[in-house]
C-alpha atoms as one frame of an Amber mdcrd trajectory, in Angstrom:
protein
 127.333 107.039  61.886 124.083 106.465  63.806 122.575 109.474  65.564 121.757
 109.266  69.287 118.195 109.621  70.542 119.328 112.272  73.016 117.980 115.738
  72.372 117.689 119.138  74.006 114.461 119.971  72.187 111.849 120.775  74.876
 109.002 119.260  72.841 110.893 115.995  72.369 111.851 115.912  76.056 108.228
 116.511  77.085 106.991 113.798  74.742 109.604 111.396  76.069 108.672 112.204
  79.680 104.966 111.724  78.967 105.668 108.324  77.411 107.765 107.319  80.420
 105.026 108.494  82.813 102.453 106.482  80.865 104.600 103.356  81.118 105.082
 103.917  84.849 101.336 104.323  85.345 100.620 101.136  83.389 103.200  99.247
  85.420 101.819 100.596  88.708  98.318  99.582  87.666  99.546  96.106  86.755
 101.330  95.683  90.096  98.244  96.840  92.023  96.073  94.388  90.086  98.250
  91.388  90.859  98.980  92.467  94.446  95.395  92.825  95.610  94.101  89.916
  97.659  91.966  87.797  95.381  90.160  85.915  98.120  89.984  82.207  98.772
  88.544  81.318  95.380  92.055  80.746  94.014  92.940  78.301  96.779  95.744
  80.460  98.053  96.146  80.914 101.793  97.490  84.042 103.394 101.056  83.566
 104.704  99.925  84.994 108.055  97.675  81.996 108.600 100.629  79.600 108.508
 103.046  81.685 110.523 104.295  79.982 113.664 104.887  82.060 116.783 108.390
  83.469 116.893 110.014  81.616 119.804 113.020  83.909 119.989 110.834  86.992
 120.428 108.663  85.184 122.968 111.723  84.227 125.005 113.080  87.779 124.796
 109.727  89.184 125.963 109.766  86.786 128.912 113.335  87.764 129.740 112.455
  91.478 129.574 109.514  90.994 131.948 111.828  89.337 134.467 114.190  92.320
 134.522
């Protein structure tokens, strides 16, 4: 029968937690690296530059001003 990796040994738990924290930090670093704006050198345009005005909100604002 195969033994589980679960343990109550504090040293093993600490080691496991440290490994998990290291993986989380590496993942967070990776996400930050790919999420940062890279500028226009890649040819990508910010989605805000192509956003059309929201007509429904504009109409609602106009309606609210009339009230």
